[in-house]
C-alpha positions as CSV (number, residue, x, y, z in Angstrom):
1,M,89.7,164.0,57.7
2,A,86.1,165.1,57.4
3,A,83.5,164.7,54.7
4,S,80.4,166.7,54.0
5,Y,77.0,165.0,54.1
6,N,76.9,165.1,50.3
7,A,80.3,163.4,50.1
8,K,79.2,160.8,52.6
9,Y,76.1,160.2,50.5
10,L,78.4,159.5,47.5
11,G,80.3,156.9,49.5
12,V,83.2,158.8,51.1
13,K,83.6,157.4,54.6
14,T,85.8,158.4,57.6
15,G,89.3,157.2,56.7
16,T,88.8,157.2,53.0
17,P,92.2,158.3,51.5
18,I,92.2,161.6,49.7
19,W,93.2,160.0,46.4
20,E,90.2,157.8,46.5
21,A,87.8,160.6,47.6
22,R,89.0,162.7,44.6
23,R,88.2,159.8,42.3
24,M,84.7,159.3,43.8
25,L,83.5,162.9,43.8
26,P,82.7,165.2,40.9
27,K,85.7,167.5,40.3
28,E,83.7,170.6,39.6
29,K,81.8,170.3,42.9
30,S,84.6,169.1,45.2
31,Y,86.8,171.2,47.5
32,F,89.8,169.7,49.3
33,F,91.6,171.9,51.9
34,P,95.2,171.1,53.0
35,P,95.6,170.5,56.7
36,D,97.5,173.0,58.9
37,I,99.4,170.4,61.0
38,P,101.5,173.0,63.0
39,Y,98.3,174.9,64.0
40,Y,96.4,171.7,64.7
41,S,99.3,170.4,66.9
42,S,99.4,173.6,68.9
43,I,95.7,173.6,69.6
44,S,95.9,169.9,70.6
45,E,98.8,170.7,73.0
46,K,96.8,173.5,74.6
47,L,93.8,171.3,75.0
48,M,95.8,168.5,76.6
49,N,97.3,171.0,79.0
50,I,93.9,172.2,80.0
51,L,92.8,168.6,80.7
52,R,96.0,168.0,82.7
53,Y,95.2,171.1,84.8
54,Y,91.9,169.6,85.9
55,S,92.9,166.0,86.2
56,E,96.0,163.9,86.9
57,A,94.3,160.9,85.3
58,I,94.5,161.6,81.6
59,E,95.2,159.3,78.7
60,V,96.0,160.9,75.4
61,F,94.5,158.7,72.7
62,S,95.5,160.7,69.6
63,I,96.2,164.3,68.5
64,D,92.5,165.1,69.0
65,E,91.3,162.6,71.5
66,A,91.9,162.0,75.2
67,F,90.3,160.4,78.2
68,C,90.4,161.9,81.7
69,C,88.8,161.3,85.0
70,V,87.0,164.4,86.4
71,S,85.2,162.8,89.3
């Protein structure tokens, strides 16, 4: 999901599959952390509820992105 500046320097881009990033980076200097999907989903739901509280015009784009009108 996210890469450090060093990983980006070595060619890892947003959307690079984990298997490919593991192949591109030195094993002894690389750390991969598993996602906590249930926690991430619960935080996303809380955020979307906050946005809905302030605006009826909300468009959920993904689990961590939304558009809303606050004018």
